[in-house]
N, C-alpha and C positions, 0 to 999 in steps of 0.2 A: 616590602620588598618586590622590587620592581619585577615584571615577567621575561620570563628568557625569550628573546623576539623570535627565535627559529620554532617555540612553542604558542607562540601566537601566531605566527606565520603560518604554519599547520593547519591551526586551529579556521585563519580564514580561510582555508582553503577548503576544509572540510566543507565551512558553510558554504562559499560558492557553487560548490561540486550539489550539495542537496538545492539552492535556489535556482541551478540550470537543469538539475534530471527533474524535475518536478514542473517546471515551466514548461519544458518537451512534454512532458506526461499531459499536460494542462492543454496544449497546444493541438494531439492528437486526439486523443482517448474518449473525451467527453463526443466526440463529434463524427466518431465509425461511425455508430450508431445510421447519421444524419447521412455519410458517405454512403453505409450500403442500402438507402434506400432509395436513393439515386440511383444506382446503378438498378432496379429494379428486384431487388430479390423479397422474398415472403418473409413472413413474421418464422419460419423454421428455419431457414437460410440464415436470418439474420441471428437468429440464439444462437442455430448452431457458429457461428464467427463469432458472435461472443462469449461465449465458450470455450469454444480453441484456447486462446492465450491464458487465461485463471490455468484450466486444465494441462498444459504443457508448464506451464511453473510451478505444478506442484512436483515435475519427476524435475524438470532442471536445473529450479533453483537449489532443491538439495541437492544434482548429480553436481554443478560446476560448485557452489560451498563444500560440499566432499570432496570434492579433486582439487581447490585452493587448497584444505587443510593438508590433504595427502601429499600430496607433492612441495608444499611452498610454496608456490609458486602466483601467489595471492594480485600481486600488481599487473602481471602480464594475461593473466585471465580478465583480469577486470577489462583491462583499452581491449583485447578481444571483444568482451559482451558490448560495449559499447560504441564500438567500430561494425558490428554486427547489427547490430539494432537501429544503427539511424541508418546503412545501406538498404535494409530489410523493408523499412517504412516505406524510402520511395519505390519501393516494390512494391509495392500494398498498391501504392496511386494508379501505377500501371498492370497490374493485372487486366488480363480482358475477359476474364470468363469465369465460373465460381468457381471449378475446379483452380483454377488457378490462384484465386484469394483463398482458399484453402490450407493452399501450400506455403504459400508466400505468408500469411499470417499466424502458420504454426511454427515458419524457419523463426518470425521477426521476436515470437513470443519465445521460444527456446534462447535467443540470445539475450532479448532485457532483462530474464526472470531474477539471472544473478545477482541483477549489479546495488541494487541498493540492500541485500543481507550482505554481500560483503565492504562496503563503504557504511554498514550501521556495528560490524563486527569492529570496523577498523576504529571506527571512532569510540566504539565503547574501550576498548585496546588503547588510547589515548590517552583518553578520558582518566582512566587508572581509577586513583581514591575516589575522582571528582567524579563516579558515573554517573551521577543522578542528574548531574549537568548535560547528559546527552542532550533532553530536550529543546535543552537550548543552541544547541545547532541544530538538528530536525526540523525548529521553527521556523529556518531561513528554507525550507521546501517548501512550506506551505504560502509562504511569502512569495515565490517563488509561478505558483500556483493561481494566486489571486491576479501578482500582476501578470501574468501572461494572458490568461482566461479573455478579461473582456477585450484584448487589446487583438489577441488572434480570431475572436467572437465578433470582431468588427472588422479583420480582416476579411476573413470569409462570405460575412452579407454583402460585403463591398465588391468585391474580385473573386469571390468562388470559393469552390472545397480545398484545391491544391496549396491554398498558404496552409492548412491546420497541417500540411505534409512539411511541406517549405517550412513553416518554424522547429517543426520536431529536430528537422537536421539542421541545422541552425545553431539551434543549446545545444541538441548532444555533441556536435562538432564542436563547439567551445569547451562542453565538458569533456566531451576527449581529453583536449588539449590542459588542461584545468590536472585530470586523474593522475598526469606523468608528474605530478608535486604533490599529492595525496602520503602522509603519515598513514601507508598500507603495512600494518604488523605482518611478522612471519612468526606467531607464539608456537615454541614448541609442545609435540603430543608428549602427556607424560606418563599413557599406554600404548597399545599399536592401535590403531589411526581405529581398525575392526573392533578390537574392543572398547575402546573407547564409543562405538556404534551402537554396539550391544547392551552396554550401561544406559546411555539415553534413551533406546530404544523400550528394556522393562520396566522405567521407572514409570511405576501408576499416578504418578501424580501427572507427568506430562499428558495422559490419554482423557484426564477427565479437563484439563485446559486447552487441547485439541478439541475436543470435544461444542465445550463456548465458541472459541473461533473461528470453529467452524460456521457453525448458525449463526455466528454475527457479519461472515465473511457474505454468505447466503443472500441476508436482507441489503451490505453496501452492495454488491453485485448488482442487485439489481435496482438499487437504486441509480449507479451511477453510469448503468449500460442503457438505461431505460427513461433518466429522469428528461432529457434532453426533445428524447419522442415527443412525451408528455407535455410538455409546458411546449410544444408545437401546435399541437393538439389543443391546448388550450388559448392559443392564438400569440403565443411570446416572440418577439423578434429572437434574432441571431445573438444580438447585443445584449437584450434581458438573459439570457441563457448564460454568457458569458458572466455577466455582473450576479446572477446567480450562484457562482463557484466562489465569485471572490470575497461574500458575503456568508459562505460554507468558511472561506480559507478566514478570517477576521476570528472567526470564531473556533478556530482551529490554532493559531496561531495564542488567545490565550491563553491555551489549555496546553501544551506544549510546554509557553515558556513559563508555568507553575506547575509542571510534570511533579517537580521534586519535591514540592509542597504536599500534592494531590497526595504521592506515595509515602510519604512520611505520614499524612492523616488519616488515610484512608485503609493503607493498604491495598495488596494487592488484587486480591478478591472480591474486593469491595467494589474498586477502581470499574474491574471487568464486568461486574455484575451494572453498575451504574451504565454503562456503554451500552449494554442492552436493553436497559429500562430508557436510554434516550433514540434506541433505534426502531421500537416501538415506536413511542410518538410520533417520530418522526415519520415512521412510515405512513400510520394511520393518519396523521394530518395532510397526510400529500393526497391519501384517498377522499377527504373529505374536500378541498380547494376548488374552488372553478374559475376562480378568479389568478393568471397566470403571475402576477403581483404576489399570491399572497404567501409563491415558495422561497421568497426569500425572508422572511422571517423565522421559517420551520428549518430554513436552511441555519437557522444557529446553531441550531440542534445536532449540527458536523464534526464540534469539536469534541463533543462528550461522545460521541456515538461512532467517530474513528481514532480521533488524536489520542484520548484517553484509552484505547484499547490499544491503540498500536504503542505506547509507553509503558504503560501496564507488561504488556507482552514480549514486548524488548528486554524488557527488567526479568521477565518470570524464564524464558529463555536462556539469558546470559547465565544466570544465576544455576541452571542445572545442567549446564553444559560439560560432559569431563574439560582436562587442561589438554591445550589445543582443536576441541573440535565447536571452538564458537564461533564458526562460519559456516560449520554443520547447522546446529540449531538455531541460529537466523534465521540458514533456508532453510530447515524444516517447520519454521514456524513463519516463515511470509510464504512457502508452496502453501500451507495449509489455508490464511487467509486470505491472499491472493491468489491461489491457483484452486484448490477442487473445492472450496464453497464457492468462492465467485463464479468459478464454472458452472456450479451444481443453481445458482441462484438468475445468473443469464440464462439458461438452458431451459429450465421451469418458468421463468420471466416471458422466456418466447411462447413457451406453447399457452398461459395464460393470457399474454396478450393477444395472442390469434381464437382464443376461445371467449376470456369473457371482458377482454379489456384494459388499460392500463391502470384503472382509477381503482377497478375489484383485485385489480393485481397485486396493487400495493395494501389495500384492507389487509384481504388471506394474508399477504407477506408479514403486518404486524399480530395480527392476532397466531400466526404461527413460529415467532418470536415468543411472543407472551409465552404462551402453552410448554415452549422450552424453557423458558427464563427459569419455569416454576421446578422443572425436571432439575434441573442442573443447580439451582439453591438446597438443594437437598442430596446431592452427589459429590460434587464438587468438594475439594477436603476446605478447610476454614486455617486452622492453625499452622499448619506448613507454609500456604499460600502468604499471611502477614508475615513470616518469617523470611521469607524471600523478600519482601518488600523493604525488610526492616535492613537486610543485608547484602542487599543493592546502592541503600544510603551510607552503610557505613565500615566500608572496607578502609583497609588502613595504607594508609600516604604510603608505605612500603610498593604499593604493588604498580603504584607510578613509574619506576624508574629500576 
């Protein structure tokens, strides 16, 4: 039976938006630490600025997503968030002093935080019974990241840091236009909003899950915020830095495209644990390299350490969310992963960078994650996690319509 053209149109708009959003992110986020260093900031100042966006994300992603669920104005709030992030990214480039940088980075993080949680929730609602196909939509974000990173890296190398900010603004502007046609849903709330929030927060399964997400987010925060600075110390060019992101993206594409089969085969808990194991190996490998080109094969672990974690986490958050609080649950998940955890990783990384250097920073990170993983394997529920993964793949077709 041929697919409904309007459904296919919506699917491609979602894919295009993921592409544009993560192309914008690849244009700016990895290069920010170099921008801060060029401004003459100290290691602690760089660590503070790197910690602000994820720390704000913890509050902002949950706040905006909860506001969208409570007011049922998901589409308007998404457009406002995209426009605000685009404008404030440009403001960062023109900030003249460290205090002004702190203010603009904080405001930028506040507006950028809810964008992906809102779109992820609508993607899951749109897919209905085919929610296990989420990875095939989300992989287009990886494509956008992989395409933009080397191109913008080359532009920055040839014409200066300003092209990182211009690239972000351009991709986000097109993304804003595309967002007007996205199938943003407004599912009804089964109970009152605050009753749903209470049910979500008292669920003990959430806390062991969020503990794991916190550990993974800290490791990912260290890698994302300091990888380019580390590669620069090893003698890498800006082009090689962009190529490193592209290699990581290729592994991310493989994992996202097969995330439905991975969830069916391994279940949520095992897939999350596998992501942490990959993060341990990845961190320890960075600590040992001396040739910047060796970063490229290590980047192949990005798919398991990030994409597998994200796919399993989105599945888990969606199934535990009370009726009508899907965006809130995704905001909480993203807030911990990309917020509190990444902030802690960035801030601790700044201190370690200043005191022991980047190589030892990665080594201690790998050891710390390994210890945390061994603890989490004993306390994280097993059967309930597996049941959630199975239900995520087997919802009835009636949910879609």
